[in-house]
N, C-alpha and C positions, 0 to 999 in steps of 0.2 A: 024239436033242435035241429034232429035227422033230417025233418019232414023243411024244416026252414032250409035246412042246403040244398037235398032234392030237386030246394025249389028254385034254387037260386043259381046250382049249378045249371042248373034248365034253359036257362038266361044267358047264363055264362056262356054258352057249351053250343048252341043256336046259329043255325046257318047265319041267319038275321044278322044275330050281331057280332057273329064273327069276319063278317065283312063290315061293322061300320068301325069295326075294333083295324080293321086290319085298316081303315083312310083314313081313323086319327093317327093311327101312328104312319101313314104318308103322308099325309104335313104336321107331324113333328119331322119329321127323320130329314122333311126337306127346308126346310124347317132352319132344322139342328145343321147341317148341311152349309147355306148363307151366314145361319151364324159367323161359321167358323174363315168364310174366304177373309175377311179382311189379317186373320193370322196362317192361309193355305197361302196367300199374297208375299210374306216376310219368310216364308221356309222351305226350304232346299224340297228340288219336284221328287225325290226317291223318301222324301221323311211326308207325303204330302197323305199315304195312306194311316198312318198313323198318331194324326192329326187330328181329326171329329173326331174324340171317342163316344160319345153319347151317341149322337148321331148311326154311326158305322153300330153301334148296341141295339137303335129303334129299325136300324137298316135291317138283320141279321132277323131280329122280330117281324118285324110284317114275312120275308121272306115263312118263317115256318109256319101262320095261319097261312102263305097260299097254299102249299101244303095242306094245310091241313081242309083248307076249301075241298080243294081234287081231291083227297082224300089220301093222300099217302105222307108220313116225316121224316122231315130231311136230317137227319140225326145229328150231324153235329153240325149243320145250320140252335137247330133246337140247344145244341152242348152251350156254341159260341152264348145265344139268345138272350139263355137263362143269368151266364157271370156274367156275360158284360156289363147286361143289362141292374142285374142288381145292386155290382162295382157300379159302375160312373152310372147309376139310380144315388142312390148313397153318399158316394163322393163331390155328387155335384148338392148335395141337400150339410155335405156337412161345412164344405169354401162356403156356402153363399150364407151358412151364420154361422165362420171360422170372419170373415166380413163384415155382417153383422158386430160382433164386436169388433170389428177392429178398429171403423171405422164407427161407435155409437148410433146404429144406424143399417134401415140397408128399402131399396129405392123401391116402386111398385114390380120392376123385374126383379128384381130377384128375389118376389117373393113368388110372382107365377113359376121362376124356374128349379127354387125350389117344393113346389107345387107336383107341378111337370114334371119333376124327375122318380119323385114319389111315386109315382102311378109307377112314371118301371117299374119301377123294382118290384111291386106290390102285382101289375099285370105279370109277371116275367113268372112269380112264386105263385098265382091266384091261375096260372095256367101248367102249372107241373101233374097235374093225371092228362096230359096230350106228351107230352115227350117220351119217346122209342128210344132217347140216347147210349150204351153201353157206354164200360168203362173206358176204350179206345178213343169215342167220342172227349168223355170227360179230357180226356190225357191231351187232347191238339188241342184241342179250347184254352185247357190250363199254360200249357206248352204257349202261346197264340199273346191271352194272358200275358202272363207273367214276362213275353219280349218285348213286347206292347209298357209296358213298367222303364226296361231301362230305356226303351230309344229314349223313351215323357224324359226319366231322369238321370241318364249318365250324357244320352245325347241330346235333352232340353226341346224337350219335343212336347213339354205339360202345356196344355191347358193355361195363356196367361190370363192370370188374376191376379192386377197390378197391384193390387193394398196388399196382395198374398207371400208376393214371389220374395219377400224375405226369408222367410220359412221352410222356402221349401226343398229343402238336406230334413224338418219335421213331417213334411206332407207324405215324398216321396216315400218316408221311413210307415208312413203311416197306411199308405195305397199301398206297399208290398201285403204287407198286413191281411190287410181288408182283398188285392186282388186267394191271398190266399182260402182265409173263410168264404169269397167263392165260390169255390172249386172246393172248397170241402161240404155246403149244402149241394155240389153236382151231386155232389158222393152221394150223399147223405136220401137225400132223393134217390137214385139210383138204385138205394139198397135197400129205400122202403119197397118199391115196387116189388125188385128179385125178392122181398120174402114173400111182398098181398098175394104174388105168384106163386108162389113158391106156393104159399098154405092153402089157395086153388084148386089144385091137381091134389 
């Protein structure tokens, strides 16, 4: 089992694979921002930065990849990438499944969104051995994430799912606790890394 893990990690951590991952995330990020263009046209400019949640999360991750490729760790970016990728990746999966329950079916685009967003969450956790963020970076990323929830569900800037808008209060409540869970995940991974460092010493 350890041998298989080591082989898989060798592939995932190889620079050639990181370049491929960077390219994939660039494509996904551009596609994501384009996806939100219609909503941004309806949004006051002061809220623009808070609207395209998923592509901004993948933007954080691709910046983290760039750091790894040049031998650096952008620690705050890594914390933001982990928390927001897992959050918005799982959030979009749940929203599309709820859409399917609401409508009784889901079109191919919806299934594509489920697959791509689940992959976002998986890659954020998969590359956790690369992260070097500290508790202060988690705190800043956590504040950003919760502040984004306030903007989305208090100021009404959440991603628009027409068939789910009548459930926005419940979705807002779910989203808040999803944010807390993702922040807790970041803290847990930080503690695991710290314990390993102590054990090595």
